[in-house]
C-alpha positions as MATLAB code, in Angstrom:
seq = 'MIYCKKGLSLNLEPLNLDPLSVSQLNNQIKSLLESTFISVFVEGEISNLTTHSSGHIYFSIKDKDSNISCVMFKGNTYSLKFKLEVGQKVTINGAISVYTPRGSYQLICSKIEPSGIGSLALAYEQLKKKFQALGYFDSSHKKMLPKFPKTIAIVTSATGAAIEDMKKIANHRWPLTKLLLIPTLVQGESAKYDIVNSIKYADTLKADIMIVGRGGGSIEDLWAFNEEIVCEAIFNASTPIISAVGHESDFMLSDLVADIRASTPSNAIEISLPSQNDIIFFIDDLKSNYQRYMQNIISKKTLEVEKLKEHFKQNSIHIKLDNMQNNITNLKNNFNRELINIFHKKQNNLNIILENFILNEPSKKVKKGFVQVLKNNMISSLEEIDIDDIVEITDAKVIIQAKTLSKIFY';
ca = [
      10.104 -121.933 -111.212;
      12.646 -119.368 -111.465;
      12.109 -115.841 -113.635;
      14.658 -114.005 -115.305;
      15.081 -110.593 -117.828;
      15.516 -111.602 -121.235;
      18.849 -111.752 -122.270;
      20.256 -112.485 -118.845;
      21.420 -115.889 -117.957;
      21.183 -117.186 -114.149;
      23.908 -119.397 -112.716;
      22.345 -121.990 -110.768;
      25.407 -123.522 -109.347;
      25.622 -123.668 -105.592;
      27.653 -121.281 -103.481;
      30.341 -123.005 -101.698;
      29.723 -121.854  -98.256;
      30.114 -123.598  -94.978;
      26.640 -124.310  -92.993;
      25.590 -122.216  -90.098;
      25.225 -124.234  -86.908;
      21.811 -124.188  -85.006;
      23.270 -121.756  -82.245;
      24.742 -119.450  -84.845;
      21.462 -119.391  -86.745;
      19.509 -118.742  -83.563;
      22.036 -115.843  -82.392;
      21.764 -114.102  -85.889;
      18.081 -114.062  -85.580;
      18.192 -112.981  -81.960;
      20.536 -110.279  -83.008;
      18.069 -109.309  -85.937;
      15.062 -109.489  -83.948;
      15.862 -107.644  -81.128;
      17.710 -104.906  -82.756;
      14.701 -104.416  -84.877;
      11.972 -104.675  -82.301;
      13.698 -102.816  -79.618;
      10.282 -101.046  -78.539;
       6.832 -102.568  -79.556;
       3.392 -101.453  -78.502;
       0.797 -104.446  -79.103;
      -2.664 -105.232  -77.925;
      -4.175 -108.916  -77.214;
      -6.069 -110.920  -74.889;
      -4.533 -112.409  -72.172;
      -4.257 -116.320  -71.860;
      -2.311 -119.072  -70.466;
      -1.548 -116.875  -67.260;
       1.086 -118.245  -64.708;
       2.562 -116.357  -61.816;
       5.958 -117.983  -60.969;
       7.087 -118.411  -57.470;
       9.977 -116.040  -58.500;
       7.462 -113.303  -58.665;
       7.693 -113.648  -62.904;
       4.660 -113.431  -64.845;
       4.228 -115.616  -67.944;
       1.198 -115.613  -70.124;
       0.509 -115.295  -73.894;
      -1.462 -112.557  -75.839;
      -3.468 -113.518  -78.702;
      -6.177 -112.302  -81.399;
      -8.128 -114.426  -83.459;
      -5.316 -115.770  -85.849;
      -2.444 -115.818  -83.598;
      -0.546 -115.622  -80.453;
       2.601 -114.562  -78.752;
       4.397 -115.604  -75.472;
       5.203 -112.702  -72.936;
       6.858 -112.267  -69.614;
       6.995 -109.579  -67.330;
       9.913 -109.985  -64.864;
       9.344 -109.431  -60.941;
      11.409 -106.043  -61.391;
       8.587 -104.363  -63.662;
       5.650 -106.094  -61.655;
       5.902 -103.472  -59.311;
       4.350 -100.794  -61.577;
       1.517 -103.028  -62.239;
      -1.390 -101.780  -60.405;
      -3.855 -104.231  -61.531;
      -4.463 -107.955  -61.527;
      -3.644 -109.731  -64.625;
      -6.589 -112.287  -65.755;
      -7.359 -114.660  -68.385;
      -9.546 -112.916  -70.921;
      -8.590 -109.490  -70.127;
      -7.789 -107.433  -73.233;
      -4.513 -105.370  -72.603;
      -1.978 -103.206  -74.392;
       1.589 -103.900  -73.770;
       4.908 -101.690  -74.079;
       8.161 -104.076  -74.209;
      10.610 -105.529  -76.445;
      11.129 -108.998  -78.429;
      13.712 -111.181  -77.168;
      14.831 -114.492  -78.346;
      15.707 -117.428  -76.351;
      18.416 -119.055  -78.366;
      18.715 -122.675  -76.473;
      14.921 -123.335  -77.733;
      15.091 -120.970  -80.687;
      11.640 -119.146  -79.458;
      11.033 -115.828  -79.046;
       8.777 -113.800  -76.649;
       7.627 -110.439  -75.691;
       9.216 -108.823  -72.579;
       6.656 -106.555  -71.178;
       8.071 -103.514  -69.299;
       4.261 -102.249  -69.092;
       0.650 -103.377  -69.230;
      -2.255 -101.517  -69.395;
      -5.980 -102.762  -69.692;
      -7.446 -101.509  -72.994;
     -10.161  -99.168  -72.832;
      -9.690  -98.190  -68.847;
      -6.870  -96.980  -66.961;
      -4.785  -99.682  -64.779;
      -5.636  -97.985  -61.584;
      -9.401  -98.000  -62.054;
      -9.465 -101.507  -63.028;
      -7.166 -102.388  -59.820;
      -9.714 -100.552  -57.537;
     -12.635 -102.508  -58.931;
     -10.806 -105.976  -58.838;
      -9.673 -105.029  -54.996;
     -13.163 -103.700  -54.269;
     -15.130 -106.790  -55.322;
     -11.912 -108.914  -53.551;
     -12.517 -107.188  -50.389;
     -16.607 -107.235  -50.670;
     -16.281 -111.185  -51.044;
     -14.183 -111.152  -48.002;
     -16.394 -109.191  -45.882;
     -14.451 -106.410  -45.387;
     -17.170 -104.018  -45.976;
     -19.882 -105.712  -44.030;
     -21.661 -103.625  -41.081;
     -21.102 -106.390  -38.585;
     -17.433 -105.648  -38.538;
     -17.793 -101.997  -38.023;
     -16.799 -100.904  -34.493;
     -18.525  -97.747  -32.541;
     -16.469  -94.735  -31.739;
     -16.243  -93.526  -28.363;
     -18.216  -90.284  -27.608;
     -15.288  -88.782  -25.530;
     -12.015  -90.249  -26.552;
      -8.934  -89.569  -24.207;
      -6.388  -90.466  -26.981;
      -6.282  -90.282  -30.750;
      -3.510  -91.791  -32.855;
      -3.137  -90.398  -36.166;
      -1.545  -91.832  -39.045;
      -0.024  -89.592  -41.479;
       2.730  -87.292  -42.682;
       4.425  -85.243  -40.311;
       4.812  -82.208  -42.671;
       1.514  -81.894  -44.328;
      -0.688  -79.338  -43.967;
      -3.572  -82.079  -42.795;
      -1.734  -82.606  -39.511;
      -1.907  -78.804  -38.635;
      -5.406  -78.225  -39.702;
      -6.379  -81.468  -37.256;
      -4.370  -79.963  -34.388;
      -6.274  -76.616  -34.858;
      -9.610  -78.265  -34.912;
      -8.952  -80.573  -32.018;
      -7.806  -77.655  -29.767;
     -11.038  -75.678  -30.567;
     -13.424  -78.763  -30.224;
     -12.167  -80.623  -27.540;
      -8.639  -79.892  -26.045;
      -8.941  -82.722  -23.372;
      -8.020  -85.373  -25.901;
      -4.462  -86.544  -26.514;
      -3.203  -86.382  -29.951;
      -0.650  -88.872  -30.827;
       1.095  -88.438  -34.194;
       2.635  -91.495  -36.082;
       5.055  -89.883  -38.624;
       3.992  -91.844  -41.835;
       5.187  -91.748  -45.618;
       1.724  -91.442  -47.415;
       2.980  -91.254  -51.019;
       5.003  -93.076  -53.244;
       5.826  -96.959  -53.886;
       6.986  -97.620  -50.414;
       4.095  -95.835  -48.752;
       2.022  -98.677  -48.394;
       4.399 -100.357  -46.460;
       5.223  -97.748  -44.003;
       1.319  -97.131  -43.582;
       0.884 -101.020  -42.846;
       3.741 -100.408  -40.036;
       2.322  -97.178  -38.578;
      -1.259  -98.811  -38.460;
       0.263 -101.892  -36.699;
       2.120  -99.690  -33.938;
      -0.626  -97.403  -33.694;
      -2.889 -100.523  -32.696;
      -0.387 -101.426  -29.901;
      -0.989  -97.986  -28.062;
      -4.399  -98.660  -26.846;
      -5.824  -95.376  -28.327;
      -9.564  -94.815  -28.442;
      -9.764  -93.875  -31.950;
      -6.857  -94.146  -35.114;
      -7.072  -91.662  -37.852;
      -5.251  -92.904  -41.255;
      -5.063  -90.345  -43.806;
      -3.427  -87.532  -45.783;
      -4.650  -84.424  -47.753;
      -5.511  -84.178  -51.564;
      -3.335  -85.060  -54.255;
      -4.053  -87.030  -57.728;
      -5.076  -90.719  -57.677;
      -1.787  -91.717  -57.874;
      -0.657  -89.736  -55.130;
      -3.468  -91.551  -53.075;
      -3.113  -94.892  -54.460;
      -1.374  -96.298  -51.044;
      -4.873  -96.122  -49.541;
      -6.103  -98.426  -52.072;
      -3.412 -100.751  -51.622;
      -4.337 -104.560  -50.520;
      -1.953 -104.736  -47.593;
      -2.994 -101.358  -46.428;
      -6.854 -102.401  -46.260;
      -5.718 -105.616  -44.640;
      -4.187 -103.891  -41.832;
      -7.239 -101.362  -41.195;
      -9.563 -104.342  -41.166;
      -7.546 -106.127  -38.841;
      -6.758 -103.747  -36.420;
      -8.494 -103.577  -33.048;
      -8.665  -99.847  -32.641;
     -11.511  -98.159  -34.260;
     -10.240  -96.314  -37.498;
     -11.526  -93.355  -39.268;
     -10.435  -93.397  -42.909;
      -9.713  -89.710  -44.052;
      -8.067  -89.579  -47.531;
      -8.209  -86.667  -49.813;
     -11.122  -84.619  -50.386;
     -14.887  -84.993  -50.371;
     -14.834  -86.466  -54.044;
     -11.896  -89.086  -53.417;
     -13.283  -92.413  -52.314;
     -10.501  -95.092  -51.368;
     -10.915  -98.548  -50.571;
      -9.557  -97.872  -47.402;
     -12.529  -95.604  -46.545;
     -14.918  -98.745  -47.185;
     -12.966 -100.969  -45.066;
     -12.313  -98.367  -42.135;
     -15.212  -98.436  -39.177;
     -15.821  -94.655  -40.561;
     -15.083  -92.569  -43.636;
     -14.270  -88.714  -43.192;
     -14.373  -86.703  -46.346;
     -11.156  -84.714  -45.346;
      -8.708  -85.203  -42.515;
     -10.103  -82.110  -40.728;
     -13.588  -83.833  -41.128;
     -12.311  -86.892  -39.085;
     -11.323  -84.862  -36.142;
     -14.636  -83.341  -36.128;
     -16.508  -86.747  -36.167;
     -13.808  -87.945  -33.469;
     -14.104  -85.320  -30.781;
     -17.336  -83.776  -29.262;
     -18.094  -79.938  -29.454;
     -17.147  -78.106  -26.236;
     -19.505  -75.477  -27.193;
     -22.075  -78.222  -27.804;
     -21.192  -79.615  -24.567;
     -21.579  -76.211  -22.636;
     -25.115  -75.855  -24.230;
     -26.003  -79.327  -23.254;
     -24.726  -78.800  -19.618;
     -26.801  -75.572  -19.668;
     -30.034  -77.160  -21.013;
     -29.174  -80.125  -18.424;
     -29.287  -77.530  -15.606;
     -32.319  -75.587  -16.679;
     -33.952  -79.233  -17.031;
     -32.799  -80.235  -13.808;
     -33.848  -76.754  -12.130;
     -37.442  -77.150  -13.874;
     -37.643  -80.922  -12.649;
     -36.541  -80.241   -8.908;
     -38.820  -77.405   -8.711;
     -41.844  -79.580  -10.219;
     -40.648  -82.526   -7.625;
     -40.370  -79.845   -4.729;
     -43.862  -78.329   -5.972;
     -45.336  -81.603   -5.981;
     -44.043  -82.579   -2.446;
     -45.149  -79.563   -0.997;
     -48.730  -80.161   -2.090;
     -48.526  -83.626   -0.757;
     -47.235  -82.493    2.592;
     -50.374  -79.838    2.798;
     -52.352  -82.941    2.011;
     -50.746  -84.726    4.476;
     -51.204  -82.146    7.213;
     -54.663  -81.720    6.368;
     -55.236  -85.372    6.280;
     -53.612  -85.478    9.885;
     -55.502  -82.388   11.251;
     -58.724  -84.277   10.150;
     -57.459  -87.361   12.156;
     -55.956  -85.988   15.001;
     -57.182  -87.227   18.310;
     -58.734  -83.689   19.088;
     -60.668  -83.648   15.705;
     -61.814  -87.161   16.356;
     -63.160  -86.393   20.370;
     -64.586  -83.280   18.977;
     -66.364  -85.075   16.164;
     -67.394  -87.816   18.880;
     -68.578  -85.207   21.160;
     -70.487  -83.518   18.198;
     -71.746  -87.089   17.345;
     -72.988  -87.525   21.132;
     -74.830  -83.928   21.290;
     -76.375  -84.849   17.790;
     -77.455  -88.301   19.177;
     -78.658  -86.698   22.209;
     -80.724  -84.081   20.245;
     -82.146  -86.447   17.674;
     -83.054  -88.850   20.974;
     -84.676  -85.763   22.303;
     -86.609  -84.850   19.338;
     -87.304  -88.250   18.630;
     -88.806  -88.996   22.240;
     -90.861  -85.583   22.045;
     -92.189  -86.874   18.546;
     -93.361  -90.132   19.811;
     -94.985  -88.671   22.942;
     -96.718  -86.313   21.016;
     -97.900  -89.048   18.340;
     -98.904  -91.177   21.542;
    -100.600  -88.207   22.865;
    -102.770  -87.228   19.494;
    -103.430  -91.238   19.462;
    -104.730  -91.095   23.158;
    -106.616  -88.028   22.185;
    -108.113  -89.809   19.318;
    -109.175  -92.679   21.267;
    -110.712  -90.471   23.966;
    -112.456  -88.739   21.365;
    -113.609  -91.990   19.628;
    -114.687  -93.371   23.310;
    -116.704  -90.241   24.145;
    -118.454  -90.498   20.898;
    -119.065  -94.201   20.820;
    -120.027  -94.214   24.681;
    -123.082  -96.538   24.812;
    -125.109  -94.336   27.145;
    -124.651  -91.449   24.570;
    -125.348  -93.585   21.784;
    -128.612  -95.530   22.712;
    -132.018  -93.765   23.011;
    -134.488  -94.502   25.501;
    -136.883  -97.618   24.644;
    -134.196  -98.751   21.909;
    -132.059 -101.955   22.791;
    -129.607 -104.224   20.975;
    -130.440 -107.749   20.435;
    -127.813 -110.481   20.498;
    -128.494 -114.036   18.957;
    -125.954 -116.501   19.578;
    -123.572 -113.587   20.841;
    -124.264 -111.832   17.363;
    -126.292 -108.569   17.163;
    -129.389 -109.927   15.054;
    -132.199 -108.124   13.660;
    -136.071 -109.100   15.020;
    -136.391 -110.611   11.522;
    -133.554 -112.864   12.295;
    -135.135 -114.336   15.510;
    -137.461 -117.135   15.455;
    -139.816 -118.535   17.961;
    -138.315 -120.236   20.917;
    -134.912 -118.690   20.362;
    -132.963 -117.420   23.395;
    -131.652 -114.230   23.012;
    -130.118 -111.242   24.966;
    -131.606 -107.879   25.365;
    -129.094 -105.079   26.211;
    -128.890 -101.480   26.336;
    -126.166  -99.236   27.944;
    -127.001 -100.688   31.363;
    -128.890 -103.795   31.560;
    -128.553 -107.372   29.865;
    -131.994 -109.341   29.739;
    -131.962 -112.800   28.427;
    -135.234 -114.108   27.071;
    -137.203 -116.600   25.093;
    -139.420 -115.634   22.216;
    -142.791 -116.579   22.822;
    -144.308 -115.429   19.500;
    -143.269 -113.298   16.413;
    -146.005 -110.889   14.720;
    -145.252 -109.237   11.348;
    -146.701 -105.734   10.863;
];
């Protein structure tokens, strides 16, 4: 249906125009779109992501209602700090381009940022997860630092303030260690390649320790130490590595991969080298402890020698002869005392026997007219004697054998 104003007529006869070819139409559309959408800023979710062997990245971004094809050519991917993943929500700066052979249009991306978070922050988290999965942070891979390094290789800028500070601290702490500077580009897009090459070269020098780092700066300035190839070089190095990037608050992925993380380049030197003052104090303490220890040993040995001398004295042949002579003398004295005691005891016994003999002599015991009667060789009373018994009647001098003729009781 065609509407027109009242009083006006509408000529519906077709215009006599030559038709356009498909190519012509697509070229006109291309010209119109590319001149109109020179710069676009769009947000969407990534899908159909493909990275071509040429380095170009092809994908689509979509919302709930539609999608648009996108491409980021290799030349622009160098500015891409994080890894594109399906499902990521991103913002894109670019321009519309039409591919006339197919009559399709796509968004040519010059810059891609994650929505709601900086690209560097996202890249940091992505790489951190990747390295953690690969075991780059595991303590089992960490190498110990030697206590007294003879040589330290330093991968950093030759013109920065960091190297001068490191030299001063090294000279103050332990001037015996040799420092080998490998001048390295530590900032900018090509810095990561230079850092990798310097690490590989330093690893061939057979240094005791390698310090990789630089002074402070913005996250963009320090980013080379978050790059995947730099972290891989640190992980694969055979030399113990200290990562010393920026300030205390700066925390790079190289810090996590390295064997030890230092808060600053100056701190890296402090970690690497012993303090000569501490060693002097240690030697003084060691000397004092040694002197006390030796004095204790000498005192103990002196006491042992004195005891041995006393023991030897007690066990010498002269002491033994003296002891034997004393023993002989004591035995002799004891023998004499015992013999005298025996004589005294025997004399006492003899005296007692003599006294008993005197007291019990029959001639003194028996009164005149009294006799002793024996019956069967046993002393008996007269009451025990019967008629016709044969008895013995004795006194102190006489024994009479008699036969009992009679027995009268009173």
